[in-house]
C-alpha positions as CSV (number, residue, x, y, z in Angstrom):
1,M,-200.2,-92.2,92.7
2,F,-200.0,-94.7,90.0
3,K,-202.2,-92.8,87.8
4,V,-200.2,-89.8,88.2
5,L,-196.6,-91.4,87.6
6,V,-198.5,-92.6,84.0
7,S,-199.5,-89.2,83.0
8,L,-196.6,-87.9,83.5
9,A,-194.6,-90.3,81.9
10,L,-196.7,-90.0,78.6
11,S,-196.6,-86.2,78.8
12,L,-192.5,-86.6,78.8
13,F,-193.1,-89.2,76.1
14,L,-195.1,-86.5,73.7
15,V,-192.6,-83.9,74.6
16,L,-189.4,-86.1,73.5
17,F,-192.1,-87.6,70.1
18,Y,-192.5,-83.9,69.3
19,F,-189.1,-81.7,70.3
20,D,-186.8,-83.8,68.3
21,S,-182.9,-82.3,68.9
22,K,-183.0,-80.2,65.8
23,N,-184.1,-76.6,65.8
24,V,-188.1,-76.2,65.5
25,D,-189.7,-74.0,63.0
26,L,-192.7,-72.2,64.2
27,P,-194.4,-70.7,61.5
28,V,-196.3,-67.6,61.9
29,F,-199.1,-66.6,59.4
30,Q,-201.4,-64.3,59.0
31,M,-201.0,-61.3,61.2
32,T,-203.8,-59.6,59.6
33,N,-207.4,-60.5,60.3
34,S,-208.2,-59.3,56.4
35,P,-206.7,-59.3,53.4
36,N,-204.0,-56.2,53.8
37,V,-200.0,-55.4,53.5
38,I,-198.1,-55.3,56.3
39,S,-195.5,-52.3,56.0
40,K,-194.1,-51.7,59.4
41,G,-193.8,-53.1,62.8
42,H,-193.6,-51.5,66.0
43,Y,-190.7,-52.7,68.3
44,G,-187.7,-52.0,66.5
45,H,-185.6,-52.4,63.6
46,T,-185.9,-55.6,60.9
47,L,-183.6,-56.4,58.0
48,I,-185.5,-57.8,54.5
49,L,-183.1,-58.7,51.4
50,E,-184.5,-59.1,48.4
51,V,-182.5,-61.5,45.7
52,S,-182.9,-61.6,42.3
53,Y,-179.3,-61.5,41.5
54,T,-176.1,-63.7,43.1
55,H,-173.4,-61.1,43.6
56,A,-170.1,-62.5,43.9
57,G,-169.5,-63.1,47.8
58,F,-172.9,-63.2,48.5
59,E,-172.8,-67.2,49.5
60,D,-169.2,-66.5,51.6
61,W,-171.7,-63.6,53.3
62,L,-174.2,-66.0,53.8
63,K,-172.4,-68.2,55.6
64,T,-171.0,-65.3,58.4
65,L,-174.5,-64.4,59.5
66,S,-175.2,-64.8,62.8
67,P,-179.0,-64.7,64.4
68,P,-181.3,-62.9,64.4
69,Y,-181.2,-63.1,60.4
70,P,-182.3,-61.2,57.4
71,L,-185.5,-61.9,56.3
72,L,-184.7,-63.1,52.3
73,L,-187.4,-62.9,49.7
74,L,-185.9,-64.6,46.9
75,D,-187.1,-64.7,43.1
76,A,-188.7,-67.5,41.6
77,D,-186.3,-67.5,38.7
78,W,-183.1,-66.8,41.3
79,I,-184.0,-69.7,43.3
80,A,-184.5,-72.2,39.8
81,R,-181.4,-71.6,38.6
82,S,-179.2,-71.3,41.7
83,D,-179.6,-74.7,43.9
84,S,-176.6,-74.5,45.6
85,T,-177.1,-71.0,47.5
86,A,-181.2,-72.2,48.1
87,K,-179.5,-75.4,49.8
88,L,-177.6,-73.1,51.9
89,I,-179.8,-71.0,53.1
90,K,-182.3,-74.4,53.9
91,E,-179.7,-75.7,56.1
92,K,-179.0,-72.5,57.9
93,Q,-183.2,-72.1,58.4
94,F,-182.9,-68.6,57.0
95,P,-186.5,-67.2,57.3
96,T,-187.5,-66.8,53.9
97,G,-190.1,-65.5,51.5
98,L,-191.1,-64.8,47.4
99,Y,-189.7,-61.9,45.7
100,G,-192.2,-61.1,43.1
101,S,-192.8,-59.6,39.9
102,V,-194.3,-56.2,39.6
103,G,-197.9,-56.1,40.6
104,A,-199.8,-55.8,37.3
105,D,-198.2,-59.2,35.8
106,Y,-200.2,-60.8,38.6
107,V,-203.5,-59.3,37.2
108,E,-205.5,-62.4,35.3
109,S,-202.4,-64.5,35.3
110,D,-201.2,-67.7,36.7
111,L,-198.0,-66.3,37.5
112,L,-198.2,-66.7,41.3
113,S,-199.0,-70.4,41.1
114,K,-195.7,-70.7,39.0
115,Q,-193.8,-69.0,41.2
116,L,-195.4,-70.5,44.3
117,A,-194.4,-73.9,42.8
118,I,-191.0,-73.0,42.2
119,Y,-190.4,-72.0,45.7
120,E,-192.8,-75.0,47.1
121,N,-190.4,-77.3,45.5
122,A,-187.3,-75.8,46.7
123,F,-188.2,-75.2,50.5
124,E,-190.8,-77.9,50.9
125,R,-193.5,-75.2,51.9
126,L,-195.5,-72.6,50.8
127,P,-193.8,-68.9,51.5
128,L,-194.8,-67.0,54.5
129,W,-193.7,-63.5,53.3
130,F,-194.5,-62.1,49.6
131,T,-193.4,-59.2,48.0
132,T,-194.0,-57.6,44.9
133,A,-190.7,-55.9,42.6
134,D,-193.0,-52.2,43.2
135,Y,-194.9,-53.2,46.4
136,V,-198.2,-53.0,44.5
137,F,-200.8,-55.4,45.6
138,D,-204.2,-54.9,43.9
139,D,-207.3,-56.3,45.6
140,A,-207.3,-59.6,44.1
141,L,-203.8,-60.7,44.5
142,R,-204.2,-59.5,48.4
143,E,-207.2,-61.9,48.6
144,T,-205.2,-64.7,47.2
145,L,-202.5,-64.5,49.3
146,F,-204.5,-64.3,52.3
147,A,-206.8,-67.5,51.1
148,K,-203.1,-69.5,51.1
149,E,-202.2,-67.9,54.4
150,I,-199.2,-65.8,53.3
151,N,-198.6,-62.6,54.3
152,A,-198.5,-59.3,52.0
153,L,-195.3,-57.6,52.9
154,S,-194.3,-54.1,51.8
155,P,-191.0,-52.7,53.5
156,S,-191.4,-49.1,54.7
157,A,-187.4,-48.2,53.8
158,T,-184.9,-49.0,51.3
159,F,-181.5,-49.7,52.6
160,S,-179.1,-46.7,50.9
161,F,-175.1,-47.3,51.2
162,S,-174.9,-43.2,50.9
163,K,-177.5,-42.7,53.8
164,Q,-176.2,-46.3,55.9
165,N,-175.4,-43.6,59.2
166,T,-179.4,-42.2,59.1
167,P,-181.3,-42.8,62.3
168,L,-183.8,-45.8,62.3
169,A,-187.3,-45.4,63.5
170,D,-188.8,-47.8,65.6
171,G,-191.0,-50.0,63.7
172,E,-189.1,-50.0,60.1
173,L,-188.7,-53.3,58.1
174,I,-186.0,-52.3,55.8
175,A,-185.1,-53.4,52.4
176,I,-182.0,-54.4,51.2
177,P,-182.4,-54.8,47.0
178,L,-179.7,-57.5,45.7
179,H,-180.2,-57.1,41.8
180,R,-178.1,-57.5,38.8
181,N,-177.8,-53.3,38.6
182,Q,-177.1,-53.1,42.3
183,H,-173.4,-52.5,43.2
184,I,-173.0,-54.6,46.5
185,Q,-170.6,-54.4,49.3
186,F,-171.1,-56.7,51.6
187,D,-168.6,-55.4,54.3
188,L,-170.9,-52.4,54.3
189,L,-173.4,-54.4,54.5
190,T,-172.0,-56.3,57.4
191,Q,-171.1,-53.2,59.1
192,F,-174.7,-51.7,59.1
193,K,-176.0,-55.0,60.2
194,N,-173.7,-54.5,63.2
195,S,-174.2,-51.4,64.3
196,N,-177.7,-51.6,64.8
197,P,-180.1,-53.9,67.0
198,F,-182.0,-55.5,63.9
199,I,-184.5,-58.1,65.5
200,S,-187.2,-60.6,63.9
201,I,-189.8,-59.7,61.6
202,E,-192.4,-61.7,63.9
203,E,-189.9,-59.8,67.1
204,N,-191.1,-56.1,65.3
205,L,-195.0,-57.0,65.0
206,F,-195.4,-58.9,68.1
207,G,-192.4,-58.0,70.7
208,Y,-191.6,-61.2,71.1
209,T,-189.1,-63.8,70.3
210,I,-189.0,-67.4,68.8
211,S,-186.9,-69.7,70.4
212,T,-186.7,-73.6,70.7
213,K,-184.6,-76.2,72.9
214,R,-183.2,-79.2,72.8
215,F,-185.2,-82.3,74.4
216,P,-184.0,-84.2,76.6
């Protein structure tokens, strides 16, 4: 009986040690077992924001979001010049990834390493997700991402304000471009988000929800 009590006490100690009162970020990587590009899920719809420019009202809009949060793919140059917004994103534990340049820019180039360094400096880890600006990945780029345990991502649809009422197909990964030349209406984005049952990209791909508890 004494040994059983000791084992239970040790187990409880380990639980308390590893699961503190903070939210636990459970990374999921390598959705495929070979270098490939993820372009669709299976179980619902996921929002992906491609961020390279801070439009007026963007930070305030981020503060209004509630789970499940969209996946934020952040441009490295944007991260470097947007300290306060990047800090907010980190504090609120939004899921993030890296938004890259066009695919041709990575051919025989160290550009990816430089962009990853900027991301890692801001978020203290490598991204789990990466996309190029034109969704083009050559073999070398796919293999490099796979080796670094980063998922290559190519959204299956792009959000359009003129077509926001179009029915969504199951598994769609819907990109929302937030670039300098885009006209953004955050009230319509909120309306679009609230009118559709969006889920996290992990749930879309695998059909389950990642959740955490507080201990004790």
